C-alpha angles and dihedrals in degrees: 000000000000089000090054092048090046090050090048091049090049091052090049091049091048090048090048091048091050091047090048091050091049090048090050090049091049091046090050092049091047091050091050091048090049091050090049091048090049091051091048089050090051090049091047090050091048090050091047090052090050089051091049090051091047091051090048090051092047091051090051091048090049092050090051091047091049090050090051090050091051090049091049091048090051090049091048091050090051091049090047091053091049091051091048089053090047091051090049090049091048092048089051090047090049091051091048091049091047089050090048090047091050090049092050092047090049091052090046091050091049091048093054 
């Protein structure tokens, strides 16, 4: 009877040892998976920070480009106004020259 109980106890110990080994293996795998997930999370955070910095840089570049566009629009508006004034001046000069030409032609016609 003691032999049978001893044999039963040995089987239970072996089963417990096997279960403990499997548990250790599973714990080890779970720990490695957790380490890998942690590393992936660190890499994802690093990548996210790089993206945030890239977006910040792009926003700054966009703001500078918009400022340049505003400056160019202001310059174009100034040039447009200058040209409008030049056209007005030329139209006035044309009218004055046409009036002078008419006056000269009238004198010429009266002289002949």
